[in-house]
VEXDRENLUM-58001 format. One record per residue (C-alpha): x, y, z. Coordinates in steps of 0.2 Angstrom, whole numbers, padded with zeros to 4 digits, always signed. Layout:
% residues N
XYZ;...
% end
This chain:
% residues 435
+0364+0652+0477;+0376+0637+0481;+0368+0621+0487;+0373+0617+0505;+0373+0598+0508;+0375+0588+0524;+0390+0577+0527;+0389+0559+0520;+0379+0547+0530;+0369+0561+0539;+0351+0566+0534;+0339+0580+0536;+0322+0573+0542;+0306+0583+0535;+0290+0583+0545;+0282+0568+0537;+0297+0557+0542;+0298+0565+0559;+0280+0562+0563;+0282+0544+0558;+0298+0542+0568;+0290+0550+0584;+0275+0539+0583;+0286+0523+0582;+0298+0529+0596;+0283+0533+0607;+0276+0515+0605;+0293+0508+0609;+0295+0519+0624;+0278+0515+0630;+0283+0496+0629;+0299+0499+0639;+0289+0509+0652;+0276+0495+0653;+0290+0483+0659;+0296+0494+0672;+0311+0503+0664;+0315+0521+0668;+0324+0534+0656;+0342+0541+0658;+0352+0552+0646;+0371+0554+0644;+0381+0567+0634;+0383+0564+0616;+0402+0568+0619;+0413+0557+0630;+0432+0558+0634;+0440+0546+0622;+0449+0537+0636;+0431+0533+0643;+0427+0524+0627;+0444+0517+0622;+0447+0498+0623;+0429+0493+0624;+0423+0490+0607;+0437+0481+0597;+0452+0486+0587;+0442+0488+0570;+0428+0499+0578;+0440+0510+0587;+0452+0513+0573;+0439+0515+0559;+0422+0519+0566;+0423+0530+0581;+0422+0549+0578;+0436+0555+0589;+0445+0572+0589;+0457+0583+0599;+0450+0598+0607;+0461+0613+0601;+0459+0623+0617;+0461+0609+0631;+0472+0597+0620;+0461+0583+0627;+0454+0569+0616;+0435+0567+0614;+0424+0555+0605;+0405+0555+0600;+0395+0541+0607;+0397+0524+0597;+0383+0516+0607;+0373+0518+0623;+0380+0504+0633;+0397+0510+0637;+0391+0527+0642;+0379+0517+0654;+0394+0509+0662;+0402+0526+0664;+0386+0533+0671;+0386+0519+0684;+0403+0524+0691;+0396+0541+0695;+0378+0537+0701;+0372+0526+0715;+0357+0515+0709;+0347+0501+0716;+0349+0484+0709;+0341+0477+0698;+0343+0494+0688;+0331+0494+0673;+0335+0508+0662;+0330+0513+0644;+0339+0526+0634;+0333+0532+0617;+0346+0544+0608;+0358+0547+0594;+0374+0538+0591;+0388+0540+0578;+0398+0528+0568;+0410+0532+0553;+0403+0518+0543;+0400+0516+0524;+0383+0523+0522;+0370+0511+0514;+0352+0506+0515;+0348+0505+0534;+0365+0510+0539;+0370+0529+0542;+0383+0538+0552;+0371+0547+0563;+0357+0536+0569;+0346+0532+0584;+0346+0517+0596;+0332+0512+0608;+0341+0503+0622;+0335+0493+0637;+0347+0486+0651;+0345+0476+0667;+0360+0479+0678;+0364+0468+0693;+0356+0451+0688;+0367+0436+0682;+0351+0425+0679;+0344+0419+0663;+0327+0427+0667;+0335+0444+0665;+0341+0439+0647;+0324+0432+0643;+0315+0448+0649;+0326+0459+0637;+0321+0447+0623;+0303+0448+0628;+0302+0467+0629;+0311+0470+0612;+0300+0457+0604;+0284+0465+0611;+0290+0482+0605;+0294+0476+0588;+0277+0468+0587;+0268+0484+0593;+0275+0494+0579;+0269+0482+0566;+0284+0471+0562;+0278+0454+0566;+0287+0443+0554;+0304+0443+0563;+0316+0429+0568;+0327+0429+0584;+0344+0422+0581;+0352+0416+0598;+0369+0410+0603;+0381+0412+0618;+0399+0418+0618;+0404+0405+0630;+0398+0391+0618;+0410+0397+0604;+0424+0402+0617;+0423+0384+0624;+0424+0376+0607;+0437+0387+0599;+0449+0388+0615;+0447+0371+0622;+0443+0360+0607;+0452+0369+0593;+0465+0378+0604;+0463+0394+0595;+0473+0408+0603;+0465+0424+0598;+0447+0420+0598;+0441+0438+0597;+0450+0440+0580;+0440+0425+0574;+0424+0432+0580;+0427+0448+0570;+0430+0437+0554;+0414+0427+0558;+0404+0443+0561;+0407+0447+0542;+0398+0431+0537;+0382+0440+0531;+0393+0452+0520;+0406+0441+0513;+0399+0423+0514;+0407+0407+0519;+0420+0408+0506;+0425+0426+0511;+0426+0419+0529;+0438+0405+0523;+0449+0418+0514;+0450+0429+0530;+0454+0415+0541;+0468+0409+0529;+0475+0427+0529;+0475+0426+0548;+0486+0411+0547;+0474+0397+0551;+0477+0380+0543;+0464+0372+0531;+0460+0359+0543;+0456+0372+0557;+0446+0383+0545;+0435+0369+0540;+0432+0364+0558;+0427+0383+0561;+0415+0383+0546;+0408+0366+0552;+0404+0373+0569;+0397+0390+0563;+0386+0381+0551;+0376+0373+0565;+0359+0381+0567;+0340+0376+0569;+0327+0374+0583;+0334+0377+0601;+0330+0359+0606;+0339+0352+0591;+0354+0363+0592;+0357+0362+0610;+0355+0343+0611;+0368+0342+0597;+0380+0353+0605;+0379+0345+0622;+0382+0328+0613;+0397+0334+0604;+0405+0345+0617;+0397+0339+0634;+0413+0338+0643;+0418+0356+0639;+0415+0368+0654;+0411+0384+0645;+0400+0375+0633;+0390+0367+0647;+0388+0383+0656;+0381+0391+0640;+0369+0377+0636;+0362+0377+0653;+0360+0396+0653;+0351+0395+0636;+0340+0381+0641;+0334+0391+0657;+0333+0407+0647;+0322+0399+0634;+0309+0393+0647;+0306+0412+0651;+0305+0418+0633;+0287+0421+0627;+0292+0421+0608;+0301+0404+0608;+0293+0399+0592;+0303+0413+0583;+0320+0408+0591;+0333+0399+0581;+0350+0395+0589;+0364+0399+0577;+0382+0397+0580;+0387+0409+0567;+0380+0423+0577;+0395+0432+0587;+0390+0451+0587;+0405+0462+0584;+0408+0471+0600;+0421+0464+0612;+0412+0466+0628;+0399+0452+0626;+0402+0438+0638;+0386+0426+0637;+0370+0425+0628;+0369+0436+0612;+0354+0438+0600;+0349+0447+0585;+0332+0451+0576;+0331+0449+0557;+0316+0450+0545;+0316+0439+0530;+0311+0454+0519;+0318+0466+0515;+0336+0460+0517;+0342+0474+0528;+0352+0466+0541;+0348+0465+0559;+0334+0477+0566;+0338+0474+0584;+0351+0464+0595;+0360+0463+0611;+0367+0451+0624;+0375+0449+0641;+0391+0459+0646;+0396+0454+0664;+0413+0462+0664;+0411+0479+0656;+0404+0489+0671;+0418+0482+0683;+0430+0492+0672;+0422+0508+0678;+0416+0504+0695;+0429+0491+0701;+0414+0480+0706;+0408+0464+0697;+0391+0469+0690;+0382+0456+0679;+0372+0465+0666;+0362+0462+0650;+0353+0472+0637;+0347+0475+0620;+0344+0488+0607;+0332+0492+0593;+0339+0501+0577;+0326+0513+0573;+0333+0517+0556;+0332+0499+0549;+0315+0497+0557;+0308+0512+0548;+0316+0507+0532;+0310+0490+0533;+0292+0495+0538;+0291+0508+0523;+0297+0495+0511;+0285+0482+0517;+0270+0495+0517;+0268+0493+0536;+0272+0512+0538;+0266+0526+0527;+0271+0544+0526;+0254+0551+0523;+0253+0562+0539;+0261+0579+0534;+0257+0589+0550;+0250+0587+0567;+0238+0601+0564;+0220+0596+0564;+0211+0612+0560;+0215+0627+0549;+0207+0644+0553;+0205+0653+0536;+0203+0672+0535;+0192+0677+0521;+0196+0696+0522;+0213+0705+0525;+0208+0717+0539;+0213+0718+0557;+0196+0714+0564;+0195+0697+0554;+0213+0692+0559;+0210+0696+0577;+0193+0686+0577;+0202+0671+0567;+0216+0671+0580;+0204+0671+0595;+0195+0656+0587;+0212+0647+0585;+0217+0650+0603;+0200+0643+0609;+0204+0627+0599;+0222+0626+0605;+0216+0628+0624;+0206+0612+0621;+0221+0603+0615;+0217+0604+0596;+0232+0608+0585;+0227+0623+0575;+0235+0634+0562;+0229+0652+0557;+0235+0662+0542;+0250+0673+0546;+0254+0676+0527;+0239+0687+0523;+0236+0676+0508;+0220+0674+0497;+0207+0662+0501;+0212+0651+0487;+0230+0651+0493;+0225+0646+0511;+0214+0632+0505;+0228+0625+0494;+0240+0626+0509;+0227+0616+0520;+0225+0603+0506;+0243+0600+0504;+0246+0599+0522;+0232+0586+0524;+0222+0597+0536;+0204+0592+0533;+0194+0603+0545;+0194+0621+0540;+0186+0635+0550;+0181+0650+0538;+0181+0668+0546;+0175+0683+0536;+0166+0700+0539;+0149+0691+0541;+0156+0678+0554;+0164+0693+0563;+0148+0703+0564;+0137+0688+0569;+0149+0681+0581;+0149+0665+0571;+0161+0653+0561;+0158+0642+0546;+0166+0624+0549;+0170+0614+0533;+0176+0595+0533;+0185+0592+0517;+0183+0573+0519;+0164+0572+0520;+0160+0589+0512;+0150+0594+0527;+0148+0612+0530;+0140+0620+0546;+0138+0638+0553;+0139+0638+0572;+0139+0652+0585;+0156+0656+0592;+0152+0648+0609;+0149+0631+0600;+0165+0631+0589;+0175+0620+0599;+0161+0608+0602;+0157+0606+0584;+0175+0605+0578;+0177+0591+0590;+0162+0582+0582;+0170+0585+0565;+0186+0578+0571;+0178+0562+0579;+0168+0559+0564;
% end
């Protein structure tokens, strides 16, 4: 038989991985709900015209999955993120401001697959639409921080910057004309290093003097108080810089996780639509890139609605979170099934099967995940199956149990065995599970 593989950058996820993923996603979702965010969903597929011109030249030319429909002749694209679909969503739906939404779903990017980076992956997004104020940006940071802590990743750092700070310095002080192109080069810093950034800037036509000034600026990092004081002293007369510093100072007053924040002028984030504060979450180990990020995008929604709508949001990258947690030993793939009880048939006859099925249904009606043999296998084969799946509580059913209207309950962990009347099976199984 030929081996059928999945496309590069796509994955099958077996039950043990899916059980862990769903647990983590549930914790994240519960945190979002706790802060008053409500869910929405948008299609995986959008018209290409809806997404075009929002992400930047490199992303749209190389990373977006787009194709022409042979029947309608229209161009479509798979979601690249969940933010632009939100903006399109708001052009079709009336909402009350502030609109707090969360969206947990798949996105697709034609990237070079590597650890923590896939072509199909999930994002966990939250946004506040309608508020221009720093407390909205701070709330996004607080919610993401708490969600990341709740899933067990506590040793994280929050990188913070403001697009207006860089824009003010680059446009007014250095007189750079195509600031977005400079952002895209700086965004590669983690991959290519400072020398690589120098080379890219030189290829783009910037002089050595300008390049060194850019490097000097993006090398500034440290505690918020230190960096913001330094920037204010150096560029105090710059309007955009002043706006950015004031916004960040007010935002920091509302952030509960201030001790984890570092202001870093090298942070630009690659998407074109950011207009104000931007942030990323990183862990020191493993070196896996950012596990979350986001920022303010005050002009994006206006493209779709015609109304200026200040907005801010952030996203947790679940793939990198899981990869990091597994490597650090925070997460384990030791749960192979949701099943708590296995009902084992000791004899292959209709009466025993019906009795086993009735017991399984009694347990299921009480919310206990239960499997019953449907393969007509031997007792030994059924026991091996339960062991491999990690099912500890086994209910044995044979001719004796059928005739006496009883069942034998066995707990593999403790070695306890108990024979009980049929009417007490559920009660006793619950005691085994609780023990």
